[in-house]
Every structure is written in structure tokens, then in C-alpha cells.
C-alpha positions as CSV (number, residue, x, y, z in Angstrom):
1,M,-35.9,18.6,27.5
2,N,-32.7,18.2,29.6
3,H,-31.6,15.5,27.3
4,F,-32.1,17.8,24.3
5,I,-30.0,20.5,26.0
6,V,-27.2,18.0,26.7
7,V,-27.2,16.9,23.1
8,I,-27.0,20.4,21.8
9,A,-24.3,21.4,24.3
10,T,-22.2,18.3,23.3
11,A,-22.6,19.1,19.6
12,L,-21.5,22.7,20.1
13,F,-18.5,21.5,22.2
14,C,-17.5,19.0,19.5
15,V,-17.7,21.7,16.8
16,A,-15.6,24.1,18.9
17,V,-12.9,21.5,19.6
18,S,-12.8,20.5,15.9
19,A,-12.5,24.1,14.8
20,R,-9.7,24.7,17.3
21,A,-7.8,21.5,16.3
22,Q,-7.8,22.5,12.6
23,T,-6.2,25.9,12.7
24,S,-5.2,27.3,9.3
25,I,-1.6,28.3,9.2
26,K,0.7,30.3,7.0
27,P,3.2,28.4,4.9
28,A,6.5,27.8,6.7
29,S,5.0,28.5,10.2
30,I,7.4,27.6,13.0
31,S,6.5,25.6,16.1
32,D,8.6,24.5,19.1
33,Q,8.2,20.9,20.2
34,D,10.2,20.4,23.4
35,G,13.4,21.8,21.8
36,I,12.7,20.6,18.3
37,T,11.9,23.4,15.8
38,V,9.2,22.2,13.4
39,V,8.4,24.2,10.3
40,S,5.1,23.6,8.5
41,P,5.2,22.6,4.8
42,N,5.9,25.7,2.6
43,S,2.7,25.7,0.6
44,P,-0.7,27.1,1.2
45,G,-3.7,25.2,2.5
46,W,-2.2,23.3,5.5
47,T,-3.9,23.2,8.8
48,L,-2.4,22.6,12.3
49,Q,-4.1,19.4,13.6
50,K,-2.2,19.0,16.9
51,T,0.7,20.6,18.7
52,D,2.1,19.9,22.1
53,K,5.4,19.1,23.7
54,S,5.5,15.5,22.1
55,E,3.7,15.9,18.8
56,T,3.0,18.3,16.0
57,V,0.7,17.3,13.1
58,F,-0.1,19.3,9.9
59,E,-2.8,18.3,7.3
60,K,-3.8,19.4,3.9
61,R,-6.9,18.2,2.1
62,G,-7.7,18.5,-1.5
63,E,-9.2,16.7,-4.5
64,G,-6.0,14.8,-5.1
65,G,-5.8,13.4,-1.6
66,I,-5.0,14.0,2.1
67,L,-1.5,15.0,3.1
68,N,0.0,14.7,6.6
69,A,3.3,15.9,7.9
70,S,4.1,15.1,11.5
71,V,6.9,15.1,14.1
72,K,6.4,13.0,17.2
73,S,8.6,12.0,20.2
74,I,8.4,8.4,21.1
75,R,9.7,6.5,24.1
76,T,12.1,3.6,23.3
77,K,14.8,2.0,25.5
78,T,18.5,2.7,25.8
79,F,20.7,0.8,23.4
80,E,24.3,-0.2,23.5
81,T,25.1,0.6,19.9
82,D,23.6,2.5,16.9
83,K,23.2,-0.9,15.1
84,D,21.0,-2.3,18.0
85,Q,19.0,0.9,18.1
86,L,18.3,0.9,14.3
87,A,17.4,-2.8,14.2
88,H,15.0,-2.3,17.1
89,W,13.4,0.8,15.4
90,E,13.0,-1.2,12.1
91,T,11.2,-4.0,14.0
92,L,9.0,-1.3,15.7
93,K,8.0,0.2,12.4
94,Q,7.4,-3.2,10.8
95,E,5.0,-4.1,13.7
96,E,3.2,-0.8,13.5
97,L,2.8,-1.0,9.7
98,S,1.9,-4.7,9.7
99,K,-1.7,-3.7,10.3
100,L,-1.8,-2.4,6.8
101,K,-2.0,-4.3,3.5
102,L,1.6,-4.2,2.1
103,D,2.6,-3.2,-1.4
104,S,6.1,-2.0,-0.8
105,L,8.2,-1.2,2.3
106,H,11.8,-0.2,2.4
107,F,14.2,0.7,5.2
108,D,17.6,2.4,5.1
109,Y,20.1,3.3,7.8
110,M,21.5,6.7,7.1
111,R,23.0,9.8,8.7
112,F,20.4,12.5,8.9
113,K,20.7,15.7,11.0
114,G,24.0,14.5,12.3
115,A,22.8,11.2,13.7
116,M,22.3,7.6,12.5
117,C,18.6,7.3,11.6
118,L,16.2,4.8,10.2
119,R,14.6,6.0,7.0
120,Y,11.5,4.2,5.7
121,T,9.2,4.5,2.7
122,G,6.1,2.5,2.1
123,I,3.1,2.0,-0.2
124,F,-0.1,0.5,1.1
125,P,-3.2,-0.2,-0.9
126,I,-6.4,0.6,0.9
127,E,-10.1,-0.2,0.2
128,K,-12.2,2.6,-1.2
129,T,-15.2,3.2,1.0
130,S,-18.0,5.7,1.1
131,S,-15.9,7.8,3.5
132,S,-12.6,7.5,1.6
133,N,-12.2,7.7,-2.2
134,F,-8.5,6.8,-2.1
135,S,-6.7,3.7,-3.2
136,Y,-3.3,4.2,-1.5
137,F,-1.6,5.2,1.7
138,N,1.9,6.4,0.8
139,L,4.5,7.0,3.6
140,K,8.0,8.4,4.0
141,G,9.7,9.0,7.3
142,Y,12.6,8.9,9.7
143,L,13.2,7.6,13.2
144,C,16.2,9.5,14.7
145,P,17.6,9.6,18.3
146,R,16.7,12.5,20.5
147,S,19.9,14.3,21.3
148,N,18.8,15.2,24.8
149,A,17.3,11.8,25.9
150,N,18.8,8.3,25.4
151,D,15.5,6.6,25.8
152,S,13.6,8.5,23.1
153,A,13.4,8.9,19.4
154,V,11.9,11.5,17.0
155,Q,9.5,10.1,14.4
156,I,9.2,12.4,11.4
157,E,6.6,11.4,8.8
158,F,5.1,12.7,5.6
159,S,2.2,10.7,4.1
160,N,-0.7,10.9,1.8
161,Y,-4.0,9.2,1.0
162,S,-4.5,9.3,-2.8
163,N,-5.2,7.3,-5.9
164,T,-1.6,7.5,-6.9
165,R,0.7,4.6,-6.1
166,G,3.6,6.3,-4.3
167,L,4.5,9.9,-3.6
168,T,4.8,12.1,-6.7
169,E,8.0,14.0,-7.5
170,D,6.4,17.2,-6.1
171,L,5.5,15.5,-2.9
172,Y,9.0,14.0,-2.5
173,S,10.4,17.5,-2.9
174,L,7.8,18.9,-0.3
175,S,8.6,16.1,2.1
176,D,12.4,16.6,1.8
177,E,11.9,20.3,2.5
178,F,9.8,19.5,5.5
179,F,12.4,17.1,6.9
180,E,15.4,19.4,6.2
181,K,13.9,22.4,7.9
182,L,13.6,20.6,11.3
183,T,16.2,21.4,13.9
184,F,17.1,19.3,16.9
185,P,18.7,20.4,20.1
186,K,22.5,20.0,20.2
187,R,23.9,17.0,21.9
188,Q,24.8,17.7,25.5
């Protein structure tokens, strides 16, 4: 009997945590992440999966796929030059993404939000399974320096699981809007 009560209590706890972690949000909802202002994608149906001082994650599920938009602070090291920093970040992302089957992966160094950032886009074929009906993981993101910490970066990503190879034009527009609405603290 005690075992049965523990199982029921655990199940109820898991349901409560899951419901809390997936809070429906209004389009263009604003969150503060340790000085970074994050604005949720400006379309209905997004849920807030996680928010704390180092990470904010939004998700939207539909018949066409699963969309994710996230902003995460990551620890790096201090670099002498922007060139060293960008090369290290590119290696970091290549290592992280090397676990996935590669179709296409591109890196650019560009100025974004007033700083030199690494921009990356990728297409990764995935196996369809009973739990996932999708054939591709598509990714677009940036790694940018944190203006208030020399040993940290901000990783901004927009991704989807779908049967479409690459992000659609509408998703590119939505991701660009998500990226552009972010604000970072001013350099000190």
C-alpha cells in the first residue's frame, strides 16, 4: 500500500512540474534574463519551457513540427582578440553539433547587436521513430559576447523539428524577429 501511495504521489508531482514548466504565454511576452531582455516569438501557441537567470526557452508544437527559441548564457574563457574568440566558439559549436548527422552547417562572423558574433545555420537529418515523426532538425543561431562578463557568451537559437529540409521563409522571418528584439546590457 505504501508503495502504491509513493507511485501516485510521484506521478502527481511529475504532472505538476510538467504543467508548470509549460506555461502558455502571450505573443511578444518579455522576460529578463540577468540583464538580457528576451521577447517571446510574436505568434500565438508558444509555451515557456524554462526561465531563470541563465536560460530562457520557448516552444511551440504543431502538426508541421516543433519550434524552439532560446537564449542561454554560457561560460567560456577570456580571449585576447575577437578573432580568437570567434574561432573558439566555432570549434565549440562544431563539437556540440558533431553528435548529429550532418547535412549542412555554415558559420559566419558578423556584427550583431553591436558586437562581433558567430552566426551559424545547420540542417541535420534525423531518424523517424515512433516518438518522432520528423525527418530534419533545422537550426539557426548566434554566439555573442556578454557585455558585462569577459568569460561568458550569449547563445541565441531558433530551431525546429520538421519534415522540411531547412527553415521556411516564414520561420526565417520569425527567427530574425526573435533575434532582433533581444536587448543586451550596455558595455561597462
